[in-house]
gemmi code that builds the backbone of each chain (N, CA, C; Angstrom):
import gemmi

chains = {
    "A": [
        ("MET", (70.036, 226.021, 26.651), (69.791, 226.573, 25.288), (68.305, 226.779, 25.106)),
        ("LYS", (67.954, 227.766, 24.504), (66.567, 228.027, 24.155), (66.364, 227.673, 22.730)),
        ("ASP", (65.111, 227.395, 22.354), (64.873, 226.969, 20.969), (64.889, 228.201, 20.029)),
        ("LEU", (65.146, 227.916, 18.831), (65.327, 229.027, 17.853), (63.989, 229.814, 17.537)),
        ("LYS", (62.916, 229.044, 17.940), (61.663, 229.671, 17.563), (61.479, 231.081, 18.157)),
        ("SER", (62.236, 231.362, 19.231), (61.968, 232.623, 19.884), (62.648, 233.742, 19.156)),
        ("GLN", (62.946, 233.552, 17.894), (63.635, 234.560, 17.122), (62.708, 235.813, 16.919)),
        ("ALA", (61.369, 235.529, 17.304), (60.470, 236.692, 17.198), (61.017, 237.770, 18.086)),
        ("SER", (61.752, 237.416, 19.168), (62.333, 238.380, 20.057), (63.572, 239.001, 19.473)),
        ("LYS", (63.642, 238.851, 18.151), (64.877, 239.383, 17.479), (64.855, 240.892, 17.642)),
        ("SER", (65.506, 241.310, 18.608), (65.584, 242.763, 18.849), (66.511, 243.397, 17.783)),
        ("THR", (66.630, 244.681, 17.933), (67.565, 245.358, 17.002), (69.030, 245.272, 17.565)),
        ("THR", (69.456, 244.016, 17.552), (70.792, 243.780, 18.101), (71.701, 244.415, 17.104)),
        ("PRO", (72.611, 245.325, 17.644), (73.464, 246.122, 16.773), (74.722, 245.305, 16.322)),
        ("GLY", (74.921, 244.087, 16.862), (76.052, 243.350, 16.423), (77.330, 244.056, 16.468)),
        ("LYS", (77.519, 244.643, 17.599), (78.800, 245.397, 17.781), (80.015, 244.568, 18.146)),
        ("GLY", (79.813, 243.216, 18.000), (80.949, 242.376, 18.228), (81.173, 242.172, 19.779)),
        ("GLY", (80.108, 242.402, 20.557), (80.236, 242.169, 21.938), (80.230, 240.714, 22.352)),
        ("LEU", (80.808, 239.889, 21.606), (80.727, 238.418, 21.886), (81.759, 238.014, 22.948)),
        ("THR", (81.263, 237.099, 23.860), (82.243, 236.590, 24.736), (83.105, 235.632, 24.004)),
        ("PRO", (84.396, 235.447, 24.493), (85.220, 234.435, 23.895), (84.537, 233.134, 23.895)),
        ("GLU", (83.832, 232.796, 24.940), (83.144, 231.416, 24.924), (82.310, 231.242, 23.814)),
        ("ILE", (81.423, 232.281, 23.508), (80.407, 232.166, 22.382), (81.166, 232.067, 21.091)),
        ("GLN", (82.176, 232.927, 20.978), (83.003, 232.869, 19.712), (83.521, 231.453, 19.472)),
        ("SER", (84.038, 230.850, 20.461), (84.695, 229.541, 20.289), (83.668, 228.537, 19.947)),
        ("ARG", (82.531, 228.696, 20.515), (81.407, 227.737, 20.324), (80.972, 227.784, 18.845)),
        ("ILE", (80.848, 228.994, 18.325), (80.489, 229.238, 16.931), (81.540, 228.623, 16.048)),
        ("GLY", (82.792, 228.974, 16.371), (83.927, 228.338, 15.604), (83.887, 226.871, 15.575)),
        ("HIS", (83.644, 226.225, 16.712), (83.614, 224.890, 16.842), (82.567, 224.243, 15.932)),
        ("GLN", (81.383, 224.761, 16.087), (80.304, 224.205, 15.333), (80.447, 224.356, 13.868)),
        ("LEU", (81.012, 225.451, 13.550), (81.183, 225.736, 12.050), (82.153, 224.744, 11.433)),
        ("ARG", (83.268, 224.464, 12.215), (84.219, 223.538, 11.758), (83.740, 222.150, 11.776)),
        ("ALA", (82.904, 221.796, 12.835), (82.355, 220.404, 12.857), (81.512, 220.119, 11.654)),
        ("MET", (80.691, 221.155, 11.272), (79.807, 220.974, 10.091), (80.580, 220.849, 8.821)),
        ("TYR", (81.587, 221.641, 8.665), (82.428, 221.659, 7.564), (83.306, 220.404, 7.355)),
        ("ASP", (83.959, 220.025, 8.488), (84.772, 218.849, 8.512), (84.025, 217.550, 8.186)),
        ("ASP", (82.690, 217.494, 8.604), (81.963, 216.356, 8.290), (81.967, 215.999, 6.828)),
        ("VAL", (81.913, 217.070, 6.060), (81.917, 216.881, 4.604), (83.365, 216.625, 4.100)),
        ("VAL", (84.356, 217.319, 4.664), (85.751, 217.148, 4.293), (86.174, 215.692, 4.489)),
        ("ARG", (85.774, 215.136, 5.546), (86.107, 213.768, 5.930), (85.581, 212.718, 4.864)),
        ("GLN", (84.607, 213.070, 4.141), (84.025, 212.077, 3.131), (85.047, 211.944, 1.957)),
        ("GLY", (86.104, 212.757, 1.951), (87.123, 212.576, 0.903), (86.595, 212.957, -0.444)),
        ("VAL", (87.261, 212.350, -1.506), (86.896, 212.670, -2.872), (86.021, 211.654, -3.451)),
        ("PRO", (84.797, 211.996, -3.755), (83.918, 211.095, -4.391), (84.427, 210.576, -5.745)),
        ("ASP", (84.066, 209.326, -6.015), (84.685, 208.736, -7.306), (84.382, 209.621, -8.505)),
        ("ARG", (83.175, 210.144, -8.496), (82.806, 211.093, -9.639), (83.888, 212.053, -9.948)),
        ("PHE", (84.451, 212.615, -8.907), (85.489, 213.645, -9.238), (86.798, 213.175, -9.504)),
        ("ALA", (87.091, 212.067, -8.856), (88.449, 211.443, -9.113), (88.451, 210.956, -10.616)),
        ("GLU", (87.353, 210.374, -11.052), (87.263, 209.934, -12.394), (87.333, 211.106, -13.390)),
        ("LEU", (86.736, 212.147, -13.082), (86.610, 213.275, -13.939), (88.043, 213.881, -14.199)),
        ("ILE", (88.790, 213.969, -13.063), (90.161, 214.549, -13.183), (91.017, 213.486, -13.867)),
        ("LYS", (90.880, 212.254, -13.600), (91.695, 211.236, -14.177), (91.561, 211.266, -15.661)),
        ("LYS", (90.263, 211.406, -16.142), (89.934, 211.240, -17.517), (90.609, 212.429, -18.310)),
        ("LEU", (90.671, 213.644, -17.653), (91.153, 214.817, -18.270), (92.632, 214.670, -18.443)),
        ("ASP", (93.322, 213.834, -17.626), (94.681, 213.776, -17.605), (95.190, 212.800, -18.692)),
        ("ALA", (94.252, 212.091, -19.309), (94.667, 211.053, -20.330), (95.369, 211.779, -21.471)),
        ("PRO", (96.257, 211.073, -22.106), (96.834, 211.621, -23.362), (95.859, 211.935, -24.375)),
        ("GLY", (96.040, 213.026, -25.035), (95.002, 213.450, -25.945), (94.305, 214.744, -25.373)),
        ("GLY", (94.561, 214.980, -24.167), (94.285, 216.258, -23.538), (92.802, 216.279, -23.117)),
        ("ALA", (92.410, 217.387, -22.639), (91.027, 217.615, -22.205), (90.007, 217.581, -23.262)),
        ("PRO", (88.857, 216.920, -22.986), (87.868, 216.901, -24.001), (87.288, 218.341, -23.987)),
        ("GLN", (86.640, 218.617, -25.115), (86.008, 219.997, -25.153), (84.909, 220.089, -24.147)),
        ("VAL", (84.971, 221.001, -23.366), (83.966, 221.203, -22.285), (83.118, 222.402, -22.573)),
        ("GLU", (81.810, 222.085, -22.560), (80.887, 223.190, -22.729), (80.765, 223.990, -21.418)),
        ("ILE", (81.447, 225.020, -21.360), (81.561, 225.714, -20.015), (80.233, 226.343, -19.634)),
        ("ASP", (79.467, 226.782, -20.552), (78.235, 227.451, -20.210), (77.156, 226.444, -19.729)),
        ("GLY", (77.575, 225.200, -19.772), (76.731, 224.172, -19.191), (75.401, 223.873, -19.911)),
        ("GLY", (75.293, 224.231, -21.215), (74.086, 224.057, -21.945), (73.882, 222.634, -22.142)),
        ("SER", (74.539, 222.002, -23.094), (74.347, 220.554, -23.409), (75.168, 219.767, -22.549)),
        ("ASN", (74.731, 218.536, -22.275), (75.282, 217.679, -21.316), (75.872, 216.405, -21.922)),
        ("ASP", (76.940, 216.701, -22.800), (77.414, 215.521, -23.562), (78.425, 214.663, -22.620)),
        ("ASN", (77.905, 213.609, -22.227), (78.631, 212.799, -21.302), (79.530, 211.760, -21.940)),
        ("ASN", (79.293, 211.598, -23.124), (79.936, 210.431, -23.822), (81.102, 210.804, -24.669)),
        ("ASN", (81.779, 211.874, -24.236), (82.951, 212.241, -25.092), (84.261, 211.406, -24.537)),
        ("GLY", (84.693, 210.647, -25.554), (85.965, 209.915, -25.252), (86.001, 209.116, -23.976)),
        ("ARG", (85.026, 208.304, -23.822), (85.024, 207.409, -22.631), (86.337, 206.605, -22.641)),
        ("ASP", (86.740, 206.235, -21.447), (87.991, 205.483, -21.275), (89.159, 206.321, -21.201)),
    ],
    "B": [
        ("MET", (99.638, 227.374, -16.789), (100.515, 226.303, -16.680), (99.879, 225.008, -17.060)),
        ("PRO", (100.621, 224.043, -17.661), (100.042, 222.802, -18.103), (99.596, 221.917, -16.926)),
        ("LEU", (98.712, 221.047, -17.227), (98.176, 220.146, -16.196), (99.191, 219.078, -15.858)),
        ("THR", (100.113, 219.358, -14.982), (101.078, 218.371, -14.581), (100.420, 217.338, -13.535)),
        ("GLU", (101.168, 216.280, -13.350), (100.776, 215.281, -12.465), (100.599, 215.887, -11.019)),
        ("SER", (101.485, 216.722, -10.608), (101.351, 217.268, -9.241), (100.241, 218.269, -9.211)),
        ("LEU", (100.041, 219.021, -10.250), (98.898, 219.964, -10.182), (97.593, 219.243, -10.121)),
        ("ARG", (97.554, 218.177, -10.863), (96.349, 217.287, -10.812), (96.109, 216.759, -9.390)),
        ("ASN", (97.107, 216.315, -8.747), (96.992, 215.832, -7.373), (96.554, 217.027, -6.479)),
        ("ASP", (97.135, 218.176, -6.669), (96.715, 219.206, -5.836), (95.221, 219.659, -5.992)),
        ("ILE", (94.757, 219.553, -7.252), (93.322, 219.855, -7.394), (92.488, 218.773, -6.779)),
        ("LEU", (92.820, 217.534, -6.911), (92.176, 216.409, -6.247), (92.120, 216.592, -4.764)),
        ("ALA", (93.224, 217.029, -4.156), (93.273, 217.236, -2.787), (92.358, 218.388, -2.276)),
        ("ALA", (92.073, 219.265, -3.183), (91.221, 220.395, -2.750), (89.738, 220.091, -2.857)),
        ("VAL", (89.423, 218.890, -3.492), (88.026, 218.618, -3.702), (87.219, 218.466, -2.379)),
        ("PRO", (87.740, 217.798, -1.411), (86.892, 217.706, -0.228), (86.482, 219.099, 0.407)),
        ("SER", (87.403, 219.976, 0.441), (87.070, 221.316, 1.026), (86.257, 222.088, 0.107)),
        ("LEU", (86.446, 221.885, -1.239), (85.504, 222.538, -2.162), (84.047, 222.067, -1.959)),
        ("ARG", (83.995, 220.825, -1.669), (82.574, 220.313, -1.513), (81.968, 220.939, -0.195)),
        ("ALA", (82.833, 220.894, 0.810), (82.300, 221.555, 2.119), (81.902, 222.909, 1.968)),
        ("PHE", (82.687, 223.614, 1.190), (82.422, 225.073, 0.915), (81.036, 225.225, 0.115)),
        ("ALA", (81.010, 224.401, -0.932), (79.737, 224.421, -1.750), (78.580, 224.034, -0.967)),
        ("ILE", (78.606, 223.096, -0.091), (77.420, 222.686, 0.706), (77.161, 223.822, 1.705)),
        ("SER", (78.138, 224.337, 2.239), (77.822, 225.444, 3.340), (77.237, 226.602, 2.551)),
        ("LEU", (77.556, 226.864, 1.351), (76.946, 227.997, 0.656), (75.640, 227.670, 0.170)),
        ("SER", (75.435, 226.544, -0.472), (74.141, 226.253, -1.139), (73.120, 225.543, -0.168)),
        ("GLY", (73.639, 224.910, 0.856), (72.713, 224.168, 1.733), (72.056, 223.022, 1.083)),
        ("ASN", (72.544, 222.554, 0.017), (71.954, 221.482, -0.799), (73.127, 220.522, -1.462)),
        ("ALA", (73.113, 219.411, -0.990), (74.188, 218.478, -1.352), (74.343, 218.291, -2.889)),
        ("ASP", (73.236, 218.028, -3.527), (73.177, 217.748, -4.939), (73.648, 218.946, -5.740)),
        ("ARG", (73.115, 220.010, -5.413), (73.505, 221.221, -6.048), (75.048, 221.526, -5.805)),
        ("ALA", (75.466, 221.246, -4.591), (76.844, 221.499, -4.255), (77.767, 220.684, -5.082)),
        ("ASP", (77.469, 219.370, -5.284), (78.306, 218.638, -6.177), (78.292, 219.032, -7.612)),
        ("ASP", (77.210, 219.454, -8.027), (77.241, 220.099, -9.411), (78.050, 221.270, -9.508)),
        ("LEU", (78.051, 222.068, -8.474), (78.869, 223.214, -8.397), (80.387, 222.819, -8.482)),
        ("VAL", (80.711, 221.821, -7.646), (82.083, 221.374, -7.638), (82.528, 220.834, -9.009)),
        ("GLN", (81.653, 220.103, -9.675), (81.949, 219.565, -10.922), (82.201, 220.705, -11.954)),
        ("GLU", (81.265, 221.599, -11.974), (81.446, 222.741, -12.846), (82.717, 223.505, -12.589)),
        ("THR", (83.076, 223.576, -11.295), (84.260, 224.327, -10.916), (85.556, 223.645, -11.447)),
        ("LEU", (85.570, 222.302, -11.339), (86.659, 221.527, -11.713), (86.750, 221.576, -13.309)),
        ("LEU", (85.628, 221.497, -13.948), (85.691, 221.618, -15.441), (86.246, 222.941, -15.907)),
        ("ARG", (85.756, 223.927, -15.251), (86.191, 225.326, -15.597), (87.628, 225.525, -15.234)),
        ("ALA", (88.088, 225.013, -14.046), (89.452, 225.163, -13.704), (90.395, 224.490, -14.718)),
        ("LEU", (89.978, 223.181, -15.103), (90.879, 222.520, -15.964), (90.869, 223.150, -17.334)),
        ("ALA", (89.741, 223.746, -17.745), (89.687, 224.346, -19.104), (90.542, 225.612, -19.056)),
        ("ASN", (90.664, 226.233, -17.884), (91.438, 227.497, -17.779), (92.696, 227.397, -17.009)),
        ("ILE", (93.251, 226.141, -17.019), (94.428, 225.924, -16.269), (95.635, 226.797, -16.650)),
        ("ASP", (95.659, 227.185, -17.876), (96.675, 228.057, -18.338), (96.762, 229.355, -17.584)),
        ("SER", (95.624, 229.789, -17.160), (95.641, 231.005, -16.436), (96.064, 231.007, -15.030)),
        ("PHE", (96.256, 229.812, -14.520), (96.704, 229.623, -13.091), (98.207, 229.915, -13.052)),
        ("GLN", (98.542, 230.745, -12.060), (99.912, 231.102, -11.853), (100.580, 230.044, -11.043)),
        ("PRO", (101.619, 229.427, -11.617), (102.382, 228.439, -10.805), (102.865, 229.099, -9.471)),
        ("GLY", (102.712, 228.384, -8.377), (103.198, 228.904, -7.112), (102.188, 229.708, -6.389)),
        ("SER", (101.094, 230.170, -7.024), (100.087, 230.955, -6.300), (99.179, 229.857, -5.629)),
        ("ASN", (98.270, 230.446, -4.868), (97.428, 229.664, -4.042), (96.410, 228.917, -4.738)),
        ("LEU", (96.543, 227.620, -5.050), (95.619, 226.848, -5.839), (94.247, 226.702, -5.162)),
        ("PRO", (94.184, 226.407, -3.896), (92.821, 226.357, -3.307), (92.043, 227.588, -3.448)),
        ("ALA", (92.801, 228.811, -3.199), (92.080, 230.005, -3.280), (91.590, 230.311, -4.751)),
        ("TRP", (92.327, 229.905, -5.695), (91.927, 230.010, -7.060), (90.712, 229.214, -7.336)),
        ("LEU", (90.716, 227.946, -6.882), (89.590, 227.038, -7.065), (88.288, 227.585, -6.393)),
        ("PHE", (88.516, 228.031, -5.113), (87.424, 228.668, -4.328), (86.798, 229.874, -4.988)),
        ("THR", (87.661, 230.634, -5.632), (87.123, 231.804, -6.329), (86.239, 231.429, -7.483)),
        ("ILE", (86.656, 230.392, -8.231), (85.882, 229.905, -9.344), (84.502, 229.390, -8.842)),
        ("LEU", (84.603, 228.590, -7.717), (83.285, 228.031, -7.192), (82.436, 229.148, -6.759)),
        ("ARG", (82.953, 230.054, -6.030), (82.216, 231.197, -5.419), (81.520, 231.979, -6.559)),
        ("ASN", (82.258, 232.269, -7.556), (81.657, 233.114, -8.624), (80.609, 232.267, -9.428)),
        ("LEU", (80.856, 230.937, -9.571), (79.772, 230.173, -10.174), (78.574, 230.195, -9.302)),
        ("PHE", (78.754, 229.985, -7.999), (77.598, 229.986, -7.150), (76.816, 231.365, -7.132)),
        ("ARG", (77.592, 232.413, -7.193), (76.965, 233.696, -7.179), (76.128, 233.936, -8.374)),
        ("SER", (76.632, 233.555, -9.561), (75.840, 233.785, -10.788), (74.691, 232.831, -10.876)),
        ("ASP", (74.822, 231.702, -10.328), (73.765, 230.731, -10.298), (72.691, 231.171, -9.282)),
        ("TYR", (73.175, 231.602, -8.234), (72.281, 232.090, -7.137), (71.417, 233.245, -7.603)),
        ("ARG", (71.947, 234.117, -8.443), (71.222, 235.217, -8.861), (70.100, 234.799, -9.715)),
        ("LYS", (70.365, 233.786, -10.544), (69.375, 233.137, -11.385), (68.195, 232.527, -10.627)),
        ("ARG", (68.615, 231.742, -9.654), (67.574, 230.919, -8.967), (66.858, 231.643, -7.780)),
        ("ARG", (67.553, 232.584, -7.171), (66.885, 233.267, -6.016), (66.154, 232.338, -5.107)),
        ("ARG", (66.926, 231.440, -4.584), (66.397, 230.588, -3.478), (65.164, 229.812, -3.880)),
        ("GLU", (65.151, 229.363, -5.090), (63.930, 228.531, -5.491), (63.940, 227.285, -4.684)),
        ("VAL", (65.076, 226.783, -4.354), (65.138, 225.546, -3.506), (65.449, 225.870, -2.161)),
        ("GLU", (64.607, 225.519, -1.241), (64.789, 225.763, 0.148), (64.714, 224.462, 0.987)),
        ("ASP", (65.275, 223.457, 0.325), (65.117, 222.136, 0.956), (66.410, 221.751, 1.737)),
        ("ALA", (66.985, 222.682, 2.317), (68.376, 222.466, 2.910), (68.367, 221.395, 3.865)),
        ("GLU", (67.725, 221.383, 4.887), (67.932, 220.404, 5.974), (67.971, 219.016, 5.570)),
        ("GLY", (66.934, 218.540, 4.872), (66.866, 217.193, 4.464), (67.981, 216.733, 3.641)),
        ("ASN", (68.334, 217.523, 2.673), (69.390, 217.168, 1.769), (70.795, 217.218, 2.426)),
        ("TYR", (70.914, 218.093, 3.323), (72.195, 218.194, 3.996), (72.404, 217.060, 4.945)),
        ("ALA", (71.395, 216.634, 5.612), (71.501, 215.453, 6.502), (71.941, 214.222, 5.648)),
        ("LYS", (71.458, 214.146, 4.442), (71.728, 213.020, 3.673), (73.272, 212.905, 3.359)),
        ("THR", (73.913, 213.965, 3.393), (75.300, 213.995, 2.985), (76.238, 213.459, 4.077)),
        ("LEU", (75.579, 213.291, 5.282), (76.474, 212.872, 6.353), (76.607, 211.331, 6.419)),
        ("LYS", (77.768, 210.870, 6.488), (78.005, 209.417, 6.517), (77.703, 208.965, 7.975)),
        ("THR", (78.238, 209.727, 8.926), (77.972, 209.296, 10.281), (76.897, 210.219, 10.880)),
        ("GLN", (75.790, 209.660, 11.287), (74.769, 210.449, 11.910), (75.231, 210.795, 13.358)),
        ("PRO", (75.291, 212.004, 13.653), (75.644, 212.433, 15.011), (74.565, 211.940, 16.024)),
        ("SER", (74.890, 211.885, 17.245), (74.005, 211.474, 18.226), (72.675, 212.482, 18.247)),
        ("GLN", (71.720, 212.051, 18.790), (70.394, 212.768, 18.652), (70.530, 214.272, 19.124)),
        ("ASN", (71.210, 214.474, 20.203), (71.445, 215.688, 20.826), (72.322, 216.565, 19.837)),
        ("ALA", (73.485, 215.997, 19.549), (74.351, 216.684, 18.689), (73.643, 217.026, 17.437)),
        ("HIS", (72.823, 216.120, 16.962), (72.101, 216.350, 15.679), (71.175, 217.599, 15.710)),
        ("LEU", (70.453, 217.600, 16.770), (69.593, 218.804, 16.932), (70.327, 220.112, 16.977)),
        ("GLU", (71.419, 220.108, 17.669), (72.216, 221.236, 17.835), (72.719, 221.665, 16.466)),
        ("PHE", (73.156, 220.627, 15.740), (73.714, 220.750, 14.453), (72.638, 221.441, 13.430)),
        ("GLU", (71.402, 220.844, 13.500), (70.469, 221.428, 12.643), (70.098, 222.855, 12.990)),
        ("GLU", (70.117, 223.169, 14.242), (69.943, 224.600, 14.730), (71.014, 225.448, 14.071)),
        ("PHE", (72.282, 224.933, 14.194), (73.281, 225.795, 13.682), (73.185, 225.999, 12.171)),
        ("ARG", (72.868, 224.923, 11.441), (72.663, 225.119, 10.026), (71.616, 226.055, 9.787)),
        ("GLY", (70.483, 225.930, 10.442), (69.433, 226.863, 10.218), (69.788, 228.288, 10.416)),
        ("ALA", (70.532, 228.457, 11.384), (70.940, 229.853, 11.731), (71.912, 230.363, 10.641)),
        ("LEU", (72.821, 229.487, 10.148), (73.779, 229.866, 9.149), (73.015, 230.264, 7.847)),
        ("GLU", (71.931, 229.595, 7.599), (71.065, 229.838, 6.411), (70.540, 231.280, 6.404)),
        ("LYS", (70.272, 231.759, 7.645), (69.595, 232.994, 7.782), (70.617, 234.144, 7.594)),
        ("LEU", (71.885, 233.916, 7.556), (72.763, 235.006, 7.354), (72.829, 235.530, 5.902)),
        ("PRO", (73.013, 236.766, 5.773), (73.097, 237.290, 4.323), (74.318, 236.557, 3.647)),
        ("GLN", (74.139, 236.334, 2.398), (75.115, 235.684, 1.523), (76.505, 236.107, 1.866)),
        ("ASP", (76.762, 237.488, 1.835), (78.114, 237.984, 1.964), (78.740, 237.547, 3.284)),
        ("GLN", (77.970, 237.647, 4.349), (78.432, 237.303, 5.676), (78.723, 235.815, 5.806)),
        ("ARG", (77.783, 235.061, 5.245), (77.956, 233.583, 5.389), (79.265, 233.144, 4.678)),
        ("GLU", (79.458, 233.589, 3.446), (80.608, 233.143, 2.784), (81.921, 233.555, 3.511)),
        ("ALA", (81.974, 234.782, 3.972), (83.096, 235.285, 4.690), (83.358, 234.438, 5.915)),
        ("LEU", (82.336, 234.174, 6.650), (82.550, 233.466, 7.858), (83.077, 231.992, 7.540)),
        ("ILE", (82.530, 231.405, 6.566), (82.953, 229.988, 6.197), (84.431, 229.953, 5.740)),
        ("LEU", (84.709, 230.936, 4.835), (86.042, 230.940, 4.404), (87.093, 231.148, 5.446)),
        ("VAL", (86.848, 232.023, 6.392), (87.810, 232.310, 7.473), (87.667, 231.379, 8.631)),
        ("GLY", (86.475, 231.054, 8.990), (86.205, 230.219, 10.174), (86.316, 228.758, 10.023)),
        ("ALA", (86.070, 228.307, 8.768), (85.992, 226.868, 8.571), (87.014, 226.419, 7.532)),
        ("SER", (87.142, 227.094, 6.449), (88.167, 226.659, 5.452), (89.544, 227.067, 5.860)),
        ("GLY", (89.678, 228.002, 6.738), (90.939, 228.292, 7.203), (91.798, 229.308, 6.330)),
        ("PHE", (91.101, 230.089, 5.534), (91.790, 230.985, 4.737), (92.101, 232.220, 5.569)),
        ("SER", (93.168, 232.895, 5.231), (93.573, 234.132, 5.901), (92.550, 235.263, 5.457)),
        ("TYR", (92.438, 236.301, 6.189), (91.603, 237.413, 5.781), (91.916, 237.865, 4.366)),
        ("GLU", (93.251, 237.927, 4.175), (93.733, 238.336, 2.828), (93.161, 237.448, 1.686)),
        ("ASP", (93.302, 236.137, 1.929), (92.944, 235.275, 0.874), (91.412, 235.260, 0.694)),
        ("ALA", (90.699, 235.363, 1.849), (89.272, 235.441, 1.717), (88.855, 236.655, 0.930)),
        ("ALA", (89.533, 237.818, 1.120), (89.199, 239.005, 0.537), (89.384, 238.852, -1.042)),
        ("SER", (90.591, 238.111, -1.407), (90.764, 238.059, -2.881), (89.766, 237.043, -3.448)),
        ("ILE", (89.347, 236.043, -2.655), (88.320, 235.124, -3.198), (87.051, 235.878, -3.439)),
        ("CYS", (86.734, 236.770, -2.496), (85.404, 237.477, -2.657), (85.493, 238.770, -3.390)),
        ("GLY", (86.739, 239.090, -3.761), (86.950, 240.329, -4.545), (86.476, 241.589, -3.814)),
        ("CYS", (86.945, 241.673, -2.543), (86.695, 242.876, -1.734), (87.886, 243.134, -0.882)),
        ("ALA", (87.747, 244.218, -0.085), (88.830, 244.635, 0.803), (88.928, 243.759, 2.039)),
        ("VAL", (90.152, 243.775, 2.559), (90.395, 242.889, 3.734), (89.529, 243.349, 4.931)),
        ("GLY", (89.406, 244.680, 5.078), (88.559, 245.259, 6.099), (87.078, 244.820, 5.961)),
        ("THR", (86.692, 244.788, 4.743), (85.291, 244.343, 4.503), (84.993, 242.915, 4.934)),
        ("ILE", (85.999, 242.015, 4.634), (85.850, 240.680, 5.117), (85.794, 240.615, 6.627)),
        ("LYS", (86.705, 241.402, 7.259), (86.701, 241.299, 8.746), (85.408, 241.818, 9.276)),
        ("SER", (84.780, 242.761, 8.746), (83.572, 243.266, 9.288), (82.439, 242.309, 8.994)),
        ("ARG", (82.462, 241.687, 7.805), (81.415, 240.688, 7.534), (81.545, 239.520, 8.478)),
        ("VAL", (82.750, 239.084, 8.736), (82.929, 237.928, 9.618), (82.384, 238.279, 11.054)),
        ("ASN", (82.619, 239.532, 11.499), (82.259, 239.961, 12.775), (80.742, 240.030, 12.862)),
        ("ARG", (80.165, 240.529, 11.804), (78.672, 240.646, 11.783), (78.059, 239.307, 11.739)),
        ("ALA", (78.626, 238.381, 11.046), (78.099, 237.045, 10.929), (78.136, 236.386, 12.308)),
        ("ARG", (79.278, 236.492, 13.006), (79.272, 235.975, 14.316), (78.282, 236.502, 15.294)),
        ("SER", (78.109, 237.763, 15.285), (77.122, 238.443, 16.187), (75.797, 237.917, 15.821)),
        ("LYS", (75.467, 237.790, 14.575), (74.128, 237.422, 14.165), (73.835, 235.921, 14.534)),
        ("LEU", (74.920, 235.097, 14.375), (74.646, 233.715, 14.749), (74.498, 233.633, 16.239)),
        ("ALA", (75.263, 234.348, 17.012), (75.133, 234.298, 18.426), (73.768, 234.752, 18.778)),
        ("ALA", (73.216, 235.783, 18.159), (71.963, 236.289, 18.589), (70.880, 235.242, 18.150)),
        ("LEU", (71.038, 234.520, 17.050), (70.059, 233.476, 16.705), (70.120, 232.310, 17.472)),
        ("LEU", (71.278, 231.858, 17.870), (71.493, 230.626, 18.528), (71.426, 230.684, 20.068)),
        ("TYR", (71.956, 231.747, 20.573), (72.177, 231.762, 22.014), (71.403, 232.969, 22.587)),
        ("VAL", (70.179, 233.101, 22.146), (69.395, 234.230, 22.551), (69.260, 234.364, 24.029)),
        ("ASP", (69.169, 233.096, 24.733), (69.001, 233.217, 26.179), (70.239, 233.664, 26.855)),
        ("GLY", (71.356, 233.703, 26.100), (72.531, 234.199, 26.723), (72.778, 235.649, 26.438)),
        ("ALA", (71.688, 236.423, 26.188), (71.789, 237.803, 25.844), (72.557, 238.524, 26.814)),
        ("GLU", (72.498, 238.180, 28.058), (73.255, 238.892, 29.098), (74.737, 238.742, 28.900)),
        ("ASP", (75.109, 237.628, 28.219), (76.544, 237.425, 27.952), (77.048, 238.425, 27.019)),
        ("PHE", (76.270, 239.039, 26.128), (76.794, 240.065, 25.311), (77.101, 241.366, 26.003)),
        ("GLY", (76.474, 241.421, 27.216), (76.673, 242.749, 27.906), (75.518, 243.621, 27.372)),
        ("PRO", (74.832, 244.320, 28.337), (73.736, 245.191, 27.933), (74.214, 246.347, 27.028)),
        ("ASP", (73.369, 246.725, 26.170), (73.810, 247.867, 25.271), (73.724, 249.167, 26.062)),
        ("GLU", (74.174, 250.174, 25.446), (74.343, 251.504, 26.122), (73.047, 251.925, 26.831)),
        ("THR", (71.891, 251.851, 26.189), (70.713, 252.460, 26.829), (70.291, 251.543, 28.018)),
        ("VAL", (70.342, 250.257, 27.844), (69.972, 249.369, 28.997), (70.875, 249.619, 30.102)),
        ("ARG", (72.164, 249.758, 29.836), (73.156, 249.885, 30.891), (72.845, 251.155, 31.586)),
        ("ALA", (72.508, 252.192, 30.822), (72.204, 253.543, 31.418), (71.085, 253.371, 32.507)),
        ("VAL", (70.008, 252.548, 32.066), (68.914, 252.426, 32.923), (69.232, 251.633, 34.164)),
        ("ILE", (69.704, 250.393, 33.920), (69.928, 249.488, 35.090), (71.190, 249.962, 35.889)),
        ("GLY", (72.082, 250.713, 35.264), (73.210, 251.165, 36.043), (72.974, 252.523, 36.708)),
        ("GLY", (71.785, 253.124, 36.453), (71.575, 254.442, 36.885), (71.898, 254.690, 38.393)),
        ("SER", (71.493, 253.712, 39.204), (71.650, 254.013, 40.639), (72.999, 253.695, 41.186)),
        ("GLY", (73.789, 253.037, 40.262), (75.118, 252.577, 40.692), (76.128, 253.678, 41.026)),
        ("GLY", (75.938, 254.842, 40.409), (76.694, 256.030, 40.631), (78.055, 255.936, 40.463)),
    ],
}
model = gemmi.Model(1)
for chain_id, residues in chains.items():
    chain = gemmi.Chain(chain_id)
    for i, (resn, *xyz) in enumerate(residues, 1):
        res = gemmi.Residue()
        res.name, res.seqid = resn, gemmi.SeqId(i, " ")
        for name, pos in zip(("N", "CA", "C"), xyz):
            atom = gemmi.Atom()
            atom.name, atom.element = name, gemmi.Element(name[0])
            atom.pos, atom.b_iso = gemmi.Position(*pos), 0.0
            res.add_atom(atom)
        chain.add_residue(res)
    model.add_chain(chain)
structure = gemmi.Structure()
structure.add_model(model)
structure.setup_entities()
């Protein structure tokens, strides 16, 4: 493998999809490895709590969708 | 549809891949989690518009993607702190070698145009069909296919430049080197 710095030699590669199956599968493998690293972290508490809270009787708190004000303390518990 | 227990569980189950998608798009872990949070709030606030039986992950991904796009337009890559932040998100540090390769790959992914990157991730990592990816991105299936192809070609060119011969010479080169072959 050569280092990425040599991208100066970035020719006008037309990207006609002339990829070998080997390179295709290598890209696919790395892409999934990167992605799955995050997936394996599961659901952070922050989000589990959020969804749980909204499930409570009394329904969803009013949410400022435009994200202007950050009122965190609506109906704790 | 109302927020039933099972729907709530389905939304929770989609969170890990929503995060992975958000990080791949934004290259920034903190921003990604904000995006996911915003996505969940928006989804829950609009849960009535979700069609029971339709593809819940695709619906959530669409929301996240649209949020990212509007946010992205505002910010225009003001934060380019991708590498450091991304590495922080990893619980298990890969071995040194794998780590380097990984950073290279991330760097190359960052260089792809937005449209191509999201198409590649949706199809190649999230595992959506071309049809679902097209509906998430609001474009034609053929457009997704060509974006994915261009993304792969570009990644290959960025990462495996020394393997240029693997791509096969292009027409003009072939004409030159193959000239005497007759």
